[in-house]
C-alpha positions in Angstrom: 0.0 0.0 0.0 2.8 2.4 0.9 4.4 1.7 -2.5 1.2 2.7 -4.3 0.8 5.9 -2.2 4.4 6.8 -3.0 3.9 6.3 -6.7 0.6 8.3 -6.7 2.3 11.1 -4.7 5.3 11.1 -7.1 3.0 11.4 -10.2 1.0 14.1 -8.5 4.1 16.1 -7.7 5.5 15.6 -11.2 2.2 16.8 -12.7 2.2 19.9 -10.5 5.8 20.6 -11.5 5.1 20.2 -15.2 2.0 22.4 -14.9 4.1 25.0 -13.1 6.7 24.9 -15.8 4.0 25.3 -18.5 2.6 28.4 -16.7 6.1 29.9 -16.4 6.8 29.2 -20.1 3.5 30.7 -21.1 4.3 33.9 -19.2 7.9 34.1 -20.4 7.3 33.1 -24.1 3.9 34.9 -24.6 3.8 36.9 -27.8 1.1 39.6 -27.9 -1.1 39.6 -30.9 -3.2 42.6 -31.6 -6.9 41.6 -31.3 -7.7 43.9 -34.2 -6.0 41.5 -36.6 -8.9 39.0 -36.3 -11.4 41.8 -36.7 -9.7 43.1 -39.8 -9.3 39.6 -41.3 -13.1 39.2 -40.9 -13.6 42.2 -43.1 -11.4 40.8 -45.9 -12.7 38.5 -48.6 -10.6 35.5 -47.6 -9.7 34.8 -51.2 -6.0 34.4 -50.3 -5.3 35.3 -54.0 -2.1 37.3 -53.4 -3.2 40.3 -55.4 -2.2 42.6 -52.5 1.4 41.3 -52.6 1.0 39.2 -49.5 0.8 35.4 -49.0 -2.8 35.6 -47.9 -5.5 37.6 -46.2 -4.1 36.9 -42.7 -0.6 38.3 -43.4 -2.3 41.2 -45.1 -4.4 41.9 -42.0 -1.3 41.8 -39.9 0.4 44.5 -42.0 -2.8 46.6 -42.1 -2.9 46.7 -38.3 0.8 47.6 -38.2 0.2 50.4 -40.7 2.6 49.0 -43.2 0.2 48.7 -46.1 -2.8 50.5 -47.6 -6.3 48.9 -47.4 -6.7 49.8 -51.1 -4.2 47.1 -52.0 -6.9 44.6 -51.6 -8.4 44.6 -55.1 -11.0 41.8 -54.4 -12.8 43.8 -51.7 -15.4 46.4 -52.7 -14.1 49.9 -52.2 -16.8 50.4 -49.6 -15.5 47.5 -47.6 -11.9 48.8 -47.8 -13.2 52.2 -46.6 -14.7 50.4 -43.5 -11.3 48.9 -42.8 -9.6 52.2 -43.2 -12.1 53.9 -40.8 -11.7 51.1 -38.3 -7.9 51.5 -38.3 -8.1 55.3 -38.5 -6.2 55.6 -41.7 -6.8 57.2 -45.1 -7.8 55.1 -48.0 -5.7 56.0 -51.0 -7.1 56.3 -54.5 -5.1 53.4 -56.0 -5.5 52.7 -59.7 -6.8 49.3 -60.6 -4.5 46.8 -62.3 -5.6 44.1 -64.7 -4.1 41.3 -66.6 -3.2 41.8 -70.3 -2.5 39.2 -72.9 0.3 39.8 -75.5 -1.2 37.6 -78.2 -4.2 37.6 -80.5 -3.2 34.7 -82.7 -6.2 32.5 -82.5 -7.0 29.5 -84.6 -8.3 31.6 -87.5 -5.1 33.6 -88.0 -2.3 31.5 -86.7 -1.0 28.5 -88.6 -0.3 25.1 -87.0 2.9 23.3 -87.6 1.8 20.1 -85.8 -1.3 18.5 -84.4 -0.9 18.1 -80.6 -2.7 15.1 -79.1 -2.3 14.8 -75.4 -3.3 16.3 -72.1 -5.4 19.4 -72.9 -3.1 21.8 -71.0 -0.9 24.6 -72.2 1.9 23.5 -69.9 1.7 19.9 -71.1 1.6 21.0 -74.8 4.6 23.4 -74.3 6.7 20.5 -73.2 6.1 18.7 -76.5 8.4 20.8 -78.8 6.8 24.0 -77.6 3.2 23.1 -78.7 1.6 22.9 -82.1 1.4 26.5 -83.1 3.6 27.8 -85.9 4.5 30.9 -83.9 6.9 29.8 -81.1 5.8 32.7 -78.9 2.0 32.3 -79.4 -0.9 31.3 -77.1 -1.5 27.5 -77.2 -5.2 27.9 -76.5 -5.9 25.2 -73.9 -7.0 27.6 -71.3 -4.8 26.9 -68.3 -5.3 30.6 -67.4 -9.1 30.3 -67.4 -8.8 27.2 -65.1 -6.7 28.9 -62.5 -8.6 32.2 -62.4 -10.8 32.0 -59.2 -12.7 35.1 -60.2 -14.1 34.0 -63.6 -12.2 36.9 -65.1 -10.9 34.9 -68.1 -12.9 33.2 -70.8 -11.7 31.5 -74.0 -13.2 32.9 -77.2 -14.2 30.7 -80.1 -10.7 30.9 -81.6 -9.0 29.7 -78.5 -7.7 33.0 -77.2 -8.2 34.1 -73.6 -10.3 37.2 -73.1 -9.8 39.1 -69.8 -12.9 40.7 -68.3 -11.5 43.8 -66.7 -14.4 44.4 -64.3 -13.8 40.9 -62.7 -10.0 40.9 -62.8 -8.2 41.4 -59.5 -4.7 41.3 -60.8 -3.9 38.3 -58.6 -1.3 37.2 -61.1 -2.3 33.5 -61.3 -2.5 33.7 -65.1 0.9 35.3 -65.3 2.3 32.4 -63.3 0.6 29.6 -65.1 1.2 30.7 -68.8 4.1 28.7 -70.2 4.6 31.3 -72.9 4.8 34.3 -70.5 2.1 36.1 -72.4 0.3 37.7 -69.5 1.4 40.9 -67.8 -0.2 43.0 -65.0 -0.8 46.6 -65.9 -2.8 49.7 -64.6 -6.0 50.2 -66.5 -4.7 53.5 -67.8 -2.3 51.5 -70.1 -4.6 51.5 -73.0 -2.0 51.2 -75.8 -1.0 47.6 -76.1 1.1 45.3 -78.3 -0.9 42.0 -78.6 2.1 40.1 -79.9 5.5 38.6 -78.7 6.7 37.2 -82.0 10.4 38.2 -82.5 10.6 37.3 -86.2 10.9 40.0 -88.9 8.5 41.0 -91.6 7.1 38.2 -93.9 8.6 35.5 -91.7 6.4 36.7 -88.7 3.3 36.9 -90.9 4.1 33.5 -92.4 3.2 32.0 -88.9 0.5 34.4 -87.9 -1.6 37.0 -89.8 -1.8 39.4 -86.9 1.9 39.3 -85.8 4.0 42.3 -85.3 6.3 42.6 -88.4 8.6 45.3 -87.0 7.5 47.6 -89.8 8.1 50.6 -87.5 5.1 52.6 -88.5 3.8 52.9 -85.0 7.3 54.2 -83.9 7.2 56.8 -86.7 3.7 58.0 -85.9 4.0 58.2 -82.1 5.7 60.9 -80.0 9.4 60.3 -79.6 10.2 57.9 -76.8 6.8 56.2 -76.6 7.5 53.2 -78.8 10.7 51.6 -79.9 11.6 48.4 -81.8 13.4 45.7 -79.7 14.3 42.4 -81.3 11.8 43.0 -84.1 9.0 43.8 -81.7 7.3 47.1 -80.9 7.8 47.9 -77.2 5.9 50.6 -75.4 7.6 52.7 -72.8 4.9 53.2 -70.2 6.9 55.8 -68.4 5.6 58.0 -71.3 2.1 56.6 -71.1 0.7 60.2 -71.0 1.8 60.5 -74.7 -0.2 57.4 -75.8 -3.1 57.8 -78.2 -4.9 55.9 -81.0 -2.6 57.6 -83.5 0.0 54.9 -82.9 -2.3 52.1 -84.1 -3.8 53.6 -87.2 -1.2 52.5 -89.8 -0.3 49.1 -88.3 -1.0 46.7 -91.2 -1.6 43.6 -89.1 -3.4 45.1 -86.2 -0.8 43.9 -83.7 -0.8 47.1 -81.8 -4.2 48.0 -80.4 -6.1 50.4 -78.2 -8.1 49.0 -75.3 -11.2 51.0 -74.4 -12.4 51.2 -70.8 -15.4 48.9 -71.6 -13.0 46.2 -72.9 -13.5 46.9 -76.6 -10.3 46.2 -78.6 -9.8 48.9 -81.3 -7.5 48.3 -84.3 -6.2 50.9 -86.7 -7.7 51.9 -90.0 -5.0 50.1 -92.0 -5.3 46.8 -90.2 -6.4 44.0 -92.5 -9.8 42.7 -91.7 -9.9 39.1 -90.5 -12.9 37.3 -92.0 -11.9 33.7 -91.5 -14.0 31.9 -88.8 -12.5 28.5 -89.1 -9.1 27.1 -88.2 -6.1 28.3 -90.2 -4.6 24.8 -90.6 -1.0 23.7 -91.4 1.8 26.0 -92.4 2.1 26.6 -96.1 5.4 26.0 -97.9 7.8 28.9 -97.9 
């Protein structure tokens, strides 16, 4: 009996000692967490999309409470909800310009030739691993819609020619499409960047058109017609310097023969210049012709 009592007493003492150690450790190692973090997180959309530049809504809430970031950085929340967060934290809500995803390709199946018929997993990333995909243009969109699949906001739809269309009103600039595209065709831009080159083909002249009817041919007309410094040719491709975006206008697109450089209206309408050849073909372009 004495042995049992001794064992029970020992276990009780050990339990009390461990409990005391836990209490002391809790006091010594306690890290204060501002209770406002939970409240702010509840006001966020919990999309965890990363459009704000943080890993998720929780880290974003933590930085908001610390005053290290602006509530307007959350592009998924409604402006009214961001204003509520700003009022709760006692900060000003900045007038931050919206950003959206832009696609640097318009070479759908009706204008871009095929050099091979890809038969495999219906994925751009999978097709790109097989000799770069089946399109004649090495730089062009493969059209399997990986970007549409990863977009959690239904901001990307595939048109009938297999080209992604970004719905600006729904786009949050989360960057998922930028990450998933194996051809690096997506970029994030402020909505004020209305002048856009919808091409990444680096071939020159007839060789570029040989693969795609709407490719940039490096003719230089947009450079000639634009204010100095706005557009330049780099590696046979027109490149816009958005540091001079205030100089941009529809003048730059008017003489483009292929319609590779376009103007994007606020309602999403794509405007091509007066000299751009009309594309009438509805069906698939087919195999590359002999050179």
